[in-house]
N, C-alpha and C positions, 0 to 999 in steps of 0.2 A: 706391601703385596709383591705377589709374580707380578708381571706383564702379560702370566699367559693364560689359558684354562690348563688341567691337568689333561695328559692323553690317555685315560682310563676309560675300558668300555663300560658295559652295563655287567656284564659279567665279573669283570675286575675290581667294582666296588663290590660286587654280591658276594667275592671273593675274601675282599681285604678285613686285613686283621684290624680289629677295632682299636688298637695304640697306632696305627699307620692312619685309620681314617681321623683319629686328636691331634696330629701334624699334619696331615693334607689340611683342615678344616684351621685349625689353629695360625699356619702358613697365610692364609688367606683373612683372617680375622673375623672367620665365623664362628658359629657360639656352637659351642660342643658337648653341652648338655644334653643330656636324655641316654636311652639305652642302646644297643646297635645297632639294633633294625632303625630306630628313628633319626642316628647318624647316618645310615646307608643312602636313605631315601632323600635324606638332606642333602645328604654328597651327589648325589642322583639327580634329585632338580637343582641344584644347582649350576653344576657343571657340565651335563650332559645334555644336548639340544634334541627336541626334538625331530624326530622321524620321518622325512620330509616325504618319503615315499606315501607315507599313510595321511597325508594331510589331503584334504580337501578344501577348496577354494568356496566361501562363501557365494550362494546363488545366490541371484540376483532376483529378487521378486517381483517385481516390477513384467 
């Protein structure tokens, strides 16, 4: 397993051919079953960090 996360953007994953997604997921030991849409969503969920600029801290209810 590689020691770093891949450096692809969301747009890169959306345009990535299926064979490349298969190779990327296999390199990290992740499942590759499913259609192209599933693989793209899985890769983005596994490798992309949430956009912290849209993240709001939970409000204290006290």
